[in-house]
C-alpha positions, 0 to 999 in steps of 0.5 A: 173715434167714439162720438159722445152723445148729449143726453142731458135733461133741460128744463125751463122755469122761474127763479124764486130765490137768488139769495145765495151766492152763485146759486138760484132756486128755480121752480119748474111746473109740469102738467100731468093727468090725475091717475083716477080722475083724469083731470089735468093738474100742475105739479111743481118741482124746485131745483137748486141751480149753479149760476156762476155770474149771479146774473139771474134775479127773482122772477126771471124765466130761465133755461137750466141743464142737468150736470154733475153734482156740484154740491149736496143739492145742486145738480143743475146749471144755468144755460140762459136767462130767457126773461 
Protein backbone atom coordinates (compact mmCIF):
# COMPACT_ATOMS: atom_id res chain seq x y z
CA UNK A 1 0.00 0.00 0.00
CA UNK A 2 1.11 3.52 -0.73
CA UNK A 3 1.23 5.93 2.16
CA UNK A 4 0.14 9.45 1.24
CA UNK A 5 2.58 12.15 2.24
CA UNK A 6 1.27 15.31 3.89
CA UNK A 7 3.09 18.24 2.31
CA UNK A 8 0.56 20.98 2.98
CA UNK A 9 1.85 24.40 3.97
CA UNK A 10 0.89 25.81 7.36
CA UNK A 11 1.06 29.44 8.44
CA UNK A 12 0.34 31.46 11.57
CA UNK A 13 -1.18 34.91 11.39
CA UNK A 14 -3.62 37.43 12.79
CA UNK A 15 -7.28 37.71 11.75
CA UNK A 16 -7.89 41.17 10.30
CA UNK A 17 -11.49 40.66 9.10
CA UNK A 18 -14.34 38.32 10.04
CA UNK A 19 -17.22 40.10 8.31
CA UNK A 20 -17.93 37.37 5.75
CA UNK A 21 -19.89 34.21 6.49
CA UNK A 22 -17.56 31.21 7.09
CA UNK A 23 -14.59 33.23 5.79
CA UNK A 24 -11.87 35.18 7.56
CA UNK A 25 -8.99 37.25 6.22
CA UNK A 26 -5.65 36.42 7.84
CA UNK A 27 -2.53 38.58 7.66
CA UNK A 28 0.74 36.62 7.73
CA UNK A 29 4.05 38.42 8.28
CA UNK A 30 7.45 37.08 7.28
CA UNK A 31 10.95 38.49 7.59
CA UNK A 32 13.20 38.67 4.52
CA UNK A 33 16.46 40.36 3.69
CA UNK A 34 16.48 43.21 1.22
CA UNK A 35 18.30 41.98 -1.92
CA UNK A 36 20.64 44.97 -2.19
CA UNK A 37 20.89 46.51 1.27
CA UNK A 38 20.62 43.26 3.31
CA UNK A 39 18.40 44.94 5.89
CA UNK A 40 15.69 42.73 7.39
CA UNK A 41 12.24 43.85 6.25
CA UNK A 42 8.70 42.65 7.02
CA UNK A 43 6.55 41.40 4.18
CA UNK A 44 2.82 40.86 4.69
CA UNK A 45 0.51 38.50 2.83
CA UNK A 46 -3.27 38.33 3.20
CA UNK A 47 -5.10 35.01 2.84
CA UNK A 48 -8.82 34.28 2.67
CA UNK A 49 -9.43 31.33 4.99
CA UNK A 50 -12.39 28.97 5.39
CA UNK A 51 -13.78 29.06 8.95
CA UNK A 52 -16.60 26.51 9.14
CA UNK A 53 -17.95 27.41 12.63
CA UNK A 54 -17.26 31.18 12.48
CA UNK A 55 -15.13 30.77 15.61
CA UNK A 56 -12.26 33.20 14.86
CA UNK A 57 -12.75 36.89 15.56
CA UNK A 58 -10.73 39.93 14.48
CA UNK A 59 -7.46 40.18 16.41
CA UNK A 60 -7.14 36.43 17.11
CA UNK A 61 -3.89 34.62 16.32
CA UNK A 62 -4.67 31.53 14.21
CA UNK A 63 -2.99 28.60 12.46
CA UNK A 64 -4.08 27.85 8.88
CA UNK A 65 -3.34 25.02 6.43
CA UNK A 66 -3.33 24.86 2.65
CA UNK A 67 -6.23 22.97 1.06
CA UNK A 68 -7.98 22.47 -2.26
CA UNK A 69 -9.63 25.52 -3.87
CA UNK A 70 -12.89 26.25 -2.02
CA UNK A 71 -13.85 29.35 -4.01
CA UNK A 72 -12.28 31.91 -6.33
CA UNK A 73 -9.83 33.15 -3.68
CA UNK A 74 -10.08 30.68 -0.77
CA UNK A 75 -7.29 28.08 -0.70
CA UNK A 76 -6.68 27.91 3.07
CA UNK A 77 -8.56 26.34 6.00
CA UNK A 78 -8.56 27.23 9.69
CA UNK A 79 -6.84 24.63 11.92
CA UNK A 80 -6.99 26.27 15.34
CA UNK A 81 -7.35 29.55 17.17
CA UNK A 82 -4.16 30.18 19.16
CA UNK A 83 -5.28 33.53 20.66
